[in-house]
PyMOL Python script that loads the backbone (N, CA, C, O; Angstrom):
from pymol import cmd

cmd.read_pdbstr("""\
ATOM      1  N   UNK A   1       4.260   5.117  16.097  1.00  0.00           N
ATOM      2  CA  UNK A   1       5.521   4.425  16.328  1.00  0.00           C
ATOM      3  C   UNK A   1       6.639   5.114  15.559  1.00  0.00           C
ATOM      4  O   UNK A   1       6.446   5.624  14.455  1.00  0.00           O
ATOM      5  N   UNK A   2       7.786   5.112  16.166  1.00  0.00           N
ATOM      6  CA  UNK A   2       8.958   5.712  15.554  1.00  0.00           C
ATOM      7  C   UNK A   2       9.388   4.913  14.319  1.00  0.00           C
ATOM      8  O   UNK A   2       9.257   3.690  14.281  1.00  0.00           O
ATOM      9  N   UNK A   3       9.900   5.618  13.320  1.00  0.00           N
ATOM     10  CA  UNK A   3      10.324   4.982  12.066  1.00  0.00           C
ATOM     11  C   UNK A   3      11.353   3.882  12.295  1.00  0.00           C
ATOM     12  O   UNK A   3      11.366   2.886  11.571  1.00  0.00           O
ATOM     13  N   UNK A   4      12.207   4.052  13.286  1.00  0.00           N
ATOM     14  CA  UNK A   4      13.289   3.089  13.525  1.00  0.00           C
ATOM     15  C   UNK A   4      12.787   1.734  14.016  1.00  0.00           C
ATOM     16  O   UNK A   4      13.557   0.774  14.028  1.00  0.00           O
ATOM     17  N   UNK A   5      11.542   1.627  14.413  1.00  0.00           N
ATOM     18  CA  UNK A   5      10.978   0.359  14.898  1.00  0.00           C
ATOM     19  C   UNK A   5      10.569  -0.571  13.750  1.00  0.00           C
ATOM     20  O   UNK A   5      10.239  -1.734  13.984  1.00  0.00           O
ATOM     21  N   UNK A   6      10.588  -0.074  12.534  1.00  0.00           N
ATOM     22  CA  UNK A   6      10.195  -0.857  11.367  1.00  0.00           C
ATOM     23  C   UNK A   6      11.442  -1.313  10.620  1.00  0.00           C
ATOM     24  O   UNK A   6      12.387  -0.543  10.451  1.00  0.00           O
ATOM     25  N   UNK A   7      11.443  -2.562  10.176  1.00  0.00           N
ATOM     26  CA  UNK A   7      12.526  -3.079   9.338  1.00  0.00           C
ATOM     27  C   UNK A   7      11.929  -4.040   8.321  1.00  0.00           C
ATOM     28  O   UNK A   7      10.802  -4.510   8.479  1.00  0.00           O
ATOM     29  N   UNK A   8      12.693  -4.326   7.280  1.00  0.00           N
ATOM     30  CA  UNK A   8      12.203  -5.214   6.224  1.00  0.00           C
ATOM     31  C   UNK A   8      13.376  -5.891   5.534  1.00  0.00           C
ATOM     32  O   UNK A   8      14.526  -5.472   5.663  1.00  0.00           O
ATOM     33  N   UNK A   9      13.059  -6.939   4.805  1.00  0.00           N
ATOM     34  CA  UNK A   9      14.079  -7.675   4.065  1.00  0.00           C
ATOM     35  C   UNK A   9      14.709  -6.815   2.979  1.00  0.00           C
ATOM     36  O   UNK A   9      15.889  -6.973   2.667  1.00  0.00           O
ATOM     37  N   UNK A  10      13.933  -5.910   2.405  1.00  0.00           N
ATOM     38  CA  UNK A  10      14.415  -4.994   1.377  1.00  0.00           C
ATOM     39  C   UNK A  10      13.369  -3.898   1.192  1.00  0.00           C
ATOM     40  O   UNK A  10      12.252  -3.998   1.698  1.00  0.00           O
ATOM     41  N   UNK A  11      13.744  -2.861   0.467  1.00  0.00           N
ATOM     42  CA  UNK A  11      12.810  -1.768   0.173  1.00  0.00           C
ATOM     43  C   UNK A  11      13.076  -1.248  -1.221  1.00  0.00           C
ATOM     44  O   UNK A  11      14.227  -1.118  -1.638  1.00  0.00           O
ATOM     45  N   UNK A  12      12.013  -0.953  -1.936  1.00  0.00           N
ATOM     46  CA  UNK A  12      12.135  -0.391  -3.278  1.00  0.00           C
ATOM     47  C   UNK A  12      12.067   1.129  -3.191  1.00  0.00           C
ATOM     48  O   UNK A  12      11.132   1.678  -2.608  1.00  0.00           O
ATOM     49  N   UNK A  13      13.046   1.804  -3.765  1.00  0.00           N
ATOM     50  CA  UNK A  13      13.082   3.266  -3.865  1.00  0.00           C
ATOM     51  C   UNK A  13      12.755   3.907  -2.513  1.00  0.00           C
ATOM     52  O   UNK A  13      13.417   3.626  -1.514  1.00  0.00           O
ATOM     53  N   UNK A  14      11.751   4.753  -2.485  1.00  0.00           N
ATOM     54  CA  UNK A  14      11.384   5.484  -1.268  1.00  0.00           C
ATOM     55  C   UNK A  14      10.230   4.817  -0.519  1.00  0.00           C
ATOM     56  O   UNK A  14       9.632   5.445   0.355  1.00  0.00           O
ATOM     57  N   UNK A  15       9.903   3.573  -0.834  1.00  0.00           N
ATOM     58  CA  UNK A  15       8.806   2.854  -0.170  1.00  0.00           C
ATOM     59  C   UNK A  15       9.382   2.067   1.010  1.00  0.00           C
ATOM     60  O   UNK A  15       9.475   0.840   0.981  1.00  0.00           O
ATOM     61  N   UNK A  16       9.758   2.803   2.032  1.00  0.00           N
ATOM     62  CA  UNK A  16      10.484   2.270   3.184  1.00  0.00           C
ATOM     63  C   UNK A  16       9.560   1.567   4.171  1.00  0.00           C
ATOM     64  O   UNK A  16       8.353   1.810   4.163  1.00  0.00           O
ATOM     65  N   UNK A  17      10.108   0.696   5.023  1.00  0.00           N
ATOM     66  CA  UNK A  17       9.267  -0.090   5.935  1.00  0.00           C
ATOM     67  C   UNK A  17       8.319   0.731   6.803  1.00  0.00           C
ATOM     68  O   UNK A  17       7.168   0.338   6.987  1.00  0.00           O
ATOM     69  N   UNK A  18       8.775   1.857   7.337  1.00  0.00           N
ATOM     70  CA  UNK A  18       7.902   2.630   8.223  1.00  0.00           C
ATOM     71  C   UNK A  18       6.675   3.188   7.503  1.00  0.00           C
ATOM     72  O   UNK A  18       5.697   3.567   8.147  1.00  0.00           O
ATOM     73  N   UNK A  19       6.723   3.240   6.188  1.00  0.00           N
ATOM     74  CA  UNK A  19       5.571   3.732   5.427  1.00  0.00           C
ATOM     75  C   UNK A  19       4.449   2.703   5.348  1.00  0.00           C
ATOM     76  O   UNK A  19       3.413   2.956   4.734  1.00  0.00           O
ATOM     77  N   UNK A  20       4.654   1.551   5.964  1.00  0.00           N
ATOM     78  CA  UNK A  20       3.603   0.529   6.013  1.00  0.00           C
ATOM     79  C   UNK A  20       2.510   0.885   7.013  1.00  0.00           C
ATOM     80  O   UNK A  20       1.457   0.248   7.030  1.00  0.00           O
ATOM     81  N   UNK A  21       2.747   1.888   7.838  1.00  0.00           N
ATOM     82  CA  UNK A  21       1.730   2.305   8.817  1.00  0.00           C
ATOM     83  C   UNK A  21       0.474   2.770   8.101  1.00  0.00           C
ATOM     84  O   UNK A  21       0.545   3.493   7.107  1.00  0.00           O
ATOM     85  N   UNK A  22      -0.672   2.351   8.609  1.00  0.00           N
ATOM     86  CA  UNK A  22      -1.951   2.796   8.053  1.00  0.00           C
ATOM     87  C   UNK A  22      -2.284   4.143   8.674  1.00  0.00           C
ATOM     88  O   UNK A  22      -2.348   4.274   9.897  1.00  0.00           O
ATOM     89  N   UNK A  23      -2.494   5.141   7.830  1.00  0.00           N
ATOM     90  CA  UNK A  23      -2.860   6.478   8.300  1.00  0.00           C
ATOM     91  C   UNK A  23      -4.117   6.931   7.580  1.00  0.00           C
ATOM     92  O   UNK A  23      -4.550   6.302   6.615  1.00  0.00           O
ATOM     93  N   UNK A  24      -4.685   7.996   8.041  1.00  0.00           N
ATOM     94  CA  UNK A  24      -5.879   8.535   7.384  1.00  0.00           C
ATOM     95  C   UNK A  24      -5.635   9.951   6.886  1.00  0.00           C
ATOM     96  O   UNK A  24      -6.554  10.769   6.865  1.00  0.00           O
ATOM     97  N   UNK A  25      -4.406  10.244   6.485  1.00  0.00           N
ATOM     98  CA  UNK A  25      -4.086  11.590   6.019  1.00  0.00           C
ATOM     99  C   UNK A  25      -4.295  11.773   4.518  1.00  0.00           C
ATOM    100  O   UNK A  25      -4.034  12.852   3.985  1.00  0.00           O
ATOM    101  N   UNK A  26      -4.763  10.731   3.834  1.00  0.00           N
ATOM    102  CA  UNK A  26      -5.061  10.842   2.410  1.00  0.00           C
ATOM    103  C   UNK A  26      -3.861  10.678   1.494  1.00  0.00           C
ATOM    104  O   UNK A  26      -4.013  10.761   0.276  1.00  0.00           O
ATOM    105  N   UNK A  27      -2.693  10.451   2.030  1.00  0.00           N
ATOM    106  CA  UNK A  27      -1.487  10.296   1.225  1.00  0.00           C
ATOM    107  C   UNK A  27      -1.416   8.866   0.699  1.00  0.00           C
ATOM    108  O   UNK A  27      -1.198   7.928   1.466  1.00  0.00           O
ATOM    109  N   UNK A  28      -1.601   8.700  -0.618  1.00  0.00           N
ATOM    110  CA  UNK A  28      -1.611   7.354  -1.201  1.00  0.00           C
ATOM    111  C   UNK A  28      -0.208   6.818  -1.449  1.00  0.00           C
ATOM    112  O   UNK A  28      -0.054   5.652  -1.812  1.00  0.00           O
ATOM    113  N   UNK A  29       0.810   7.638  -1.263  1.00  0.00           N
ATOM    114  CA  UNK A  29       2.179   7.190  -1.492  1.00  0.00           C
ATOM    115  C   UNK A  29       2.811   6.572  -0.258  1.00  0.00           C
ATOM    116  O   UNK A  29       4.026   6.382  -0.208  1.00  0.00           O
ATOM    117  N   UNK A  30       1.997   6.260   0.734  1.00  0.00           N
ATOM    118  CA  UNK A  30       2.518   5.609   1.929  1.00  0.00           C
ATOM    119  C   UNK A  30       2.312   4.112   1.794  1.00  0.00           C
ATOM    120  O   UNK A  30       1.194   3.610   1.908  1.00  0.00           O
ATOM    121  N   UNK A  31       3.396   3.418   1.552  1.00  0.00           N
ATOM    122  CA  UNK A  31       3.358   1.963   1.418  1.00  0.00           C
ATOM    123  C   UNK A  31       4.785   1.448   1.503  1.00  0.00           C
ATOM    124  O   UNK A  31       5.734   2.152   1.158  1.00  0.00           O
ATOM    125  N   UNK A  32       4.924   0.220   1.965  1.00  0.00           N
ATOM    126  CA  UNK A  32       6.209  -0.455   1.887  1.00  0.00           C
ATOM    127  C   UNK A  32       6.163  -1.369   0.684  1.00  0.00           C
ATOM    128  O   UNK A  32       5.178  -2.078   0.479  1.00  0.00           O
ATOM    129  N   UNK A  33       7.211  -1.361  -0.109  1.00  0.00           N
ATOM    130  CA  UNK A  33       7.332  -2.269  -1.250  1.00  0.00           C
ATOM    131  C   UNK A  33       8.713  -2.912  -1.196  1.00  0.00           C
ATOM    132  O   UNK A  33       9.710  -2.217  -1.000  1.00  0.00           O
ATOM    133  N   UNK A  34       8.783  -4.230  -1.367  1.00  0.00           N
ATOM    134  CA  UNK A  34      10.095  -4.878  -1.412  1.00  0.00           C
ATOM    135  C   UNK A  34      10.818  -4.504  -2.703  1.00  0.00           C
ATOM    136  O   UNK A  34      10.190  -4.044  -3.657  1.00  0.00           O
ATOM    137  N   UNK A  35      12.108  -4.695  -2.734  1.00  0.00           N
ATOM    138  CA  UNK A  35      12.897  -4.296  -3.901  1.00  0.00           C
ATOM    139  C   UNK A  35      12.802  -5.276  -5.062  1.00  0.00           C
ATOM    140  O   UNK A  35      13.233  -4.963  -6.171  1.00  0.00           O
ATOM    141  N   UNK A  36      12.248  -6.446  -4.822  1.00  0.00           N
ATOM    142  CA  UNK A  36      12.086  -7.436  -5.890  1.00  0.00           C
ATOM    143  C   UNK A  36      10.617  -7.807  -6.017  1.00  0.00           C
ATOM    144  O   UNK A  36       9.860  -7.699  -5.053  1.00  0.00           O
ATOM    145  N   UNK A  37      10.217  -8.240  -7.191  1.00  0.00           N
ATOM    146  CA  UNK A  37       8.842  -8.688  -7.394  1.00  0.00           C
ATOM    147  C   UNK A  37       8.609  -9.977  -6.625  1.00  0.00           C
ATOM    148  O   UNK A  37       9.468 -10.858  -6.590  1.00  0.00           O
ATOM    149  N   UNK A  38       7.454 -10.077  -6.019  1.00  0.00           N
ATOM    150  CA  UNK A  38       7.114 -11.287  -5.274  1.00  0.00           C
ATOM    151  C   UNK A  38       6.826 -12.427  -6.234  1.00  0.00           C
ATOM    152  O   UNK A  38       6.223 -12.231  -7.289  1.00  0.00           O
ATOM    153  N   UNK A  39       7.259 -13.610  -5.860  1.00  0.00           N
ATOM    154  CA  UNK A  39       7.066 -14.798  -6.680  1.00  0.00           C
ATOM    155  C   UNK A  39       6.176 -15.788  -5.931  1.00  0.00           C
ATOM    156  O   UNK A  39       6.259 -15.891  -4.707  1.00  0.00           O
ATOM    157  N   UNK A  40       5.325 -16.516  -6.657  1.00  0.00           N
ATOM    158  CA  UNK A  40       4.468 -17.511  -5.998  1.00  0.00           C
ATOM    159  C   UNK A  40       5.301 -18.538  -5.228  1.00  0.00           C
ATOM    160  O   UNK A  40       6.341 -18.994  -5.704  1.00  0.00           O
ATOM    161  N   UNK A  41       4.834 -18.888  -4.052  1.00  0.00           N
ATOM    162  CA  UNK A  41       5.427 -19.945  -3.228  1.00  0.00           C
ATOM    163  C   UNK A  41       6.846 -19.634  -2.749  1.00  0.00           C
ATOM    164  O   UNK A  41       7.576 -20.545  -2.361  1.00  0.00           O
ATOM    165  N   UNK A  42       7.238 -18.375  -2.772  1.00  0.00           N
ATOM    166  CA  UNK A  42       8.545 -17.983  -2.243  1.00  0.00           C
ATOM    167  C   UNK A  42       8.331 -16.939  -1.153  1.00  0.00           C
ATOM    168  O   UNK A  42       7.834 -15.844  -1.416  1.00  0.00           O
ATOM    169  N   UNK A  43       8.703 -17.283   0.047  1.00  0.00           N
ATOM    170  CA  UNK A  43       8.509 -16.390   1.188  1.00  0.00           C
ATOM    171  C   UNK A  43       9.831 -15.714   1.541  1.00  0.00           C
ATOM    172  O   UNK A  43      10.379 -15.934   2.621  1.00  0.00           O
ATOM    173  N   UNK A  44      10.339 -14.895   0.629  1.00  0.00           N
ATOM    174  CA  UNK A  44      11.647 -14.283   0.830  1.00  0.00           C
ATOM    175  C   UNK A  44      11.578 -12.848   1.340  1.00  0.00           C
ATOM    176  O   UNK A  44      12.574 -12.336   1.851  1.00  0.00           O
ATOM    177  N   UNK A  45      10.444 -12.195   1.215  1.00  0.00           N
ATOM    178  CA  UNK A  45      10.317 -10.805   1.647  1.00  0.00           C
ATOM    179  C   UNK A  45       9.501 -10.724   2.925  1.00  0.00           C
ATOM    180  O   UNK A  45       8.515 -11.445   3.082  1.00  0.00           O
ATOM    181  N   UNK A  46       9.907  -9.846   3.843  1.00  0.00           N
ATOM    182  CA  UNK A  46       9.223  -9.730   5.125  1.00  0.00           C
ATOM    183  C   UNK A  46       9.319  -8.305   5.646  1.00  0.00           C
ATOM    184  O   UNK A  46      10.163  -7.523   5.211  1.00  0.00           O
ATOM    185  N   UNK A  47       8.442  -7.984   6.582  1.00  0.00           N
ATOM    186  CA  UNK A  47       8.466  -6.709   7.292  1.00  0.00           C
ATOM    187  C   UNK A  47       8.316  -7.016   8.779  1.00  0.00           C
ATOM    188  O   UNK A  47       7.617  -7.955   9.160  1.00  0.00           O
ATOM    189  N   UNK A  48       8.973  -6.222   9.609  1.00  0.00           N
ATOM    190  CA  UNK A  48       8.974  -6.461  11.051  1.00  0.00           C
ATOM    191  C   UNK A  48       8.767  -5.147  11.799  1.00  0.00           C
ATOM    192  O   UNK A  48       9.202  -4.085  11.355  1.00  0.00           O
ATOM    193  N   UNK A  49       8.090  -5.245  12.950  1.00  0.00           N
ATOM    194  CA  UNK A  49       7.887  -4.088  13.823  1.00  0.00           C
ATOM    195  C   UNK A  49       8.370  -4.465  15.218  1.00  0.00           C
ATOM    196  O   UNK A  49       7.957  -5.487  15.765  1.00  0.00           O
ATOM    197  N   UNK A  50       9.235  -3.651  15.789  1.00  0.00           N
ATOM    198  CA  UNK A  50       9.784  -3.894  17.121  1.00  0.00           C
ATOM    199  C   UNK A  50       8.957  -3.144  18.164  1.00  0.00           C
ATOM    200  O   UNK A  50       8.812  -1.924  18.082  1.00  0.00           O
ATOM    201  N   UNK A  51       8.414  -3.871  19.146  1.00  0.00           N
ATOM    202  CA  UNK A  51       7.643  -3.271  20.233  1.00  0.00           C
ATOM    203  C   UNK A  51       8.516  -3.154  21.481  1.00  0.00           C
ATOM    204  O   UNK A  51       9.554  -3.807  21.580  1.00  0.00           O
ATOM    205  N   UNK A  52       8.093  -2.322  22.431  1.00  0.00           N
ATOM    206  CA  UNK A  52       8.824  -2.140  23.690  1.00  0.00           C
ATOM    207  C   UNK A  52       8.776  -3.375  24.580  1.00  0.00           C
ATOM    208  O   UNK A  52       9.697  -3.627  25.356  1.00  0.00           O
ATOM    209  N   UNK A  53       7.705  -4.135  24.462  1.00  0.00           N
ATOM    210  CA  UNK A  53       7.526  -5.325  25.293  1.00  0.00           C
ATOM    211  C   UNK A  53       6.745  -6.362  24.487  1.00  0.00           C
ATOM    212  O   UNK A  53       6.282  -6.084  23.381  1.00  0.00           O
ATOM    213  N   UNK A  54       6.607  -7.551  25.053  1.00  0.00           N
ATOM    214  CA  UNK A  54       5.854  -8.612  24.382  1.00  0.00           C
ATOM    215  C   UNK A  54       4.403  -8.164  24.226  1.00  0.00           C
ATOM    216  O   UNK A  54       3.796  -7.669  25.175  1.00  0.00           O
ATOM    217  N   UNK A  55       3.856  -8.337  23.038  1.00  0.00           N
ATOM    218  CA  UNK A  55       2.472  -7.960  22.747  1.00  0.00           C
ATOM    219  C   UNK A  55       1.739  -9.162  22.172  1.00  0.00           C
ATOM    220  O   UNK A  55       2.324  -9.980  21.462  1.00  0.00           O
ATOM    221  N   UNK A  56       0.469  -9.259  22.483  1.00  0.00           N
ATOM    222  CA  UNK A  56      -0.409 -10.232  21.838  1.00  0.00           C
ATOM    223  C   UNK A  56      -1.188  -9.465  20.784  1.00  0.00           C
ATOM    224  O   UNK A  56      -1.906  -8.516  21.099  1.00  0.00           O
ATOM    225  N   UNK A  57      -1.044  -9.873  19.549  1.00  0.00           N
ATOM    226  CA  UNK A  57      -1.730  -9.191  18.448  1.00  0.00           C
ATOM    227  C   UNK A  57      -2.928 -10.035  18.055  1.00  0.00           C
ATOM    228  O   UNK A  57      -2.786 -11.151  17.555  1.00  0.00           O
ATOM    229  N   UNK A  58      -4.106  -9.485  18.288  1.00  0.00           N
ATOM    230  CA  UNK A  58      -5.348 -10.191  17.976  1.00  0.00           C
ATOM    231  C   UNK A  58      -5.825  -9.930  16.557  1.00  0.00           C
ATOM    232  O   UNK A  58      -6.465 -10.785  15.945  1.00  0.00           O
ATOM    233  N   UNK A  59      -5.517  -8.768  16.040  1.00  0.00           N
ATOM    234  CA  UNK A  59      -5.951  -8.384  14.695  1.00  0.00           C
ATOM    235  C   UNK A  59      -4.824  -7.637  14.004  1.00  0.00           C
ATOM    236  O   UNK A  59      -4.044  -6.930  14.643  1.00  0.00           O
ATOM    237  N   UNK A  60      -4.751  -7.801  12.712  1.00  0.00           N
ATOM    238  CA  UNK A  60      -3.771  -7.085  11.915  1.00  0.00           C
ATOM    239  C   UNK A  60      -4.488  -6.537  10.694  1.00  0.00           C
ATOM    240  O   UNK A  60      -5.046  -7.296   9.901  1.00  0.00           O
ATOM    241  N   UNK A  61      -4.473  -5.232  10.546  1.00  0.00           N
ATOM    242  CA  UNK A  61      -5.143  -4.580   9.425  1.00  0.00           C
ATOM    243  C   UNK A  61      -4.153  -4.397   8.286  1.00  0.00           C
ATOM    244  O   UNK A  61      -3.080  -3.824   8.474  1.00  0.00           O
ATOM    245  N   UNK A  62      -4.511  -4.877   7.122  1.00  0.00           N
ATOM    246  CA  UNK A  62      -3.708  -4.624   5.928  1.00  0.00           C
ATOM    247  C   UNK A  62      -4.580  -3.900   4.920  1.00  0.00           C
ATOM    248  O   UNK A  62      -5.771  -4.184   4.789  1.00  0.00           O
ATOM    249  N   UNK A  63      -3.981  -2.977   4.224  1.00  0.00           N
ATOM    250  CA  UNK A  63      -4.704  -2.190   3.228  1.00  0.00           C
ATOM    251  C   UNK A  63      -3.908  -2.271   1.935  1.00  0.00           C
ATOM    252  O   UNK A  63      -2.731  -1.911   1.919  1.00  0.00           O
ATOM    253  N   UNK A  64      -4.514  -2.730   0.861  1.00  0.00           N
ATOM    254  CA  UNK A  64      -3.767  -2.803  -0.397  1.00  0.00           C
ATOM    255  C   UNK A  64      -3.472  -1.413  -0.936  1.00  0.00           C
ATOM    256  O   UNK A  64      -4.285  -0.497  -0.811  1.00  0.00           O
ATOM    257  N   UNK A  65      -2.325  -1.273  -1.523  1.00  0.00           N
ATOM    258  CA  UNK A  65      -1.968  -0.014  -2.166  1.00  0.00           C
ATOM    259  C   UNK A  65      -2.837   0.139  -3.398  1.00  0.00           C
ATOM    260  O   UNK A  65      -3.133  -0.838  -4.087  1.00  0.00           O
ATOM    261  N   UNK A  66      -3.245   1.368  -3.673  1.00  0.00           N
ATOM    262  CA  UNK A  66      -4.045   1.598  -4.872  1.00  0.00           C
ATOM    263  C   UNK A  66      -3.252   1.139  -6.081  1.00  0.00           C
ATOM    264  O   UNK A  66      -2.037   1.329  -6.148  1.00  0.00           O
ATOM    265  N   UNK A  67      -3.944   0.535  -7.033  1.00  0.00           N
ATOM    266  CA  UNK A  67      -3.269  -0.019  -8.210  1.00  0.00           C
ATOM    267  C   UNK A  67      -2.607   1.104  -8.999  1.00  0.00           C
ATOM    268  O   UNK A  67      -3.260   1.897  -9.677  1.00  0.00           O
ATOM    269  N   UNK A  68      -1.302   1.136  -8.883  1.00  0.00           N
ATOM    270  CA  UNK A  68      -0.517   2.131  -9.597  1.00  0.00           C
ATOM    271  C   UNK A  68       0.924   1.673  -9.572  1.00  0.00           C
ATOM    272  O   UNK A  68       1.408   1.202  -8.543  1.00  0.00           O
ATOM    273  N   UNK A  69       1.599   1.801 -10.662  1.00  0.00           N
ATOM    274  CA  UNK A  69       2.995   1.396 -10.724  1.00  0.00           C
ATOM    275  C   UNK A  69       3.818   2.234  -9.761  1.00  0.00           C
ATOM    276  O   UNK A  69       3.546   3.422  -9.590  1.00  0.00           O
ATOM    277  N   UNK A  70       4.817   1.635  -9.130  1.00  0.00           N
ATOM    278  CA  UNK A  70       5.677   2.371  -8.214  1.00  0.00           C
ATOM    279  C   UNK A  70       6.828   3.046  -8.942  1.00  0.00           C
ATOM    280  O   UNK A  70       7.633   3.733  -8.314  1.00  0.00           O
ATOM    281  N   UNK A  71       6.918   2.868 -10.230  1.00  0.00           N
ATOM    282  CA  UNK A  71       8.022   3.473 -10.986  1.00  0.00           C
ATOM    283  C   UNK A  71       7.695   4.861 -11.438  1.00  0.00           C
ATOM    284  O   UNK A  71       8.518   5.509 -12.087  1.00  0.00           O
TER     285      UNK A  71
END
""", "prot")
cmd.dss("prot")
cmd.show_as("cartoon", "prot")
cmd.util.cbc("prot")
cmd.orient("prot")
């Protein structure tokens, strides 16, 4: 998918929304991170993907970023 199809509420540094794509190229620096720390019970950060047409999504794969500071 083209980078322009991804959007988010915010992005930290170079961790842009399109980097949320799961790839198998071994690059661990591919991740989307919001610009603020997430807080319990606050749903203020989001990511969105624009498709060409209506899609039914049966499964969504998420992969946690390896534990490492983004700074």
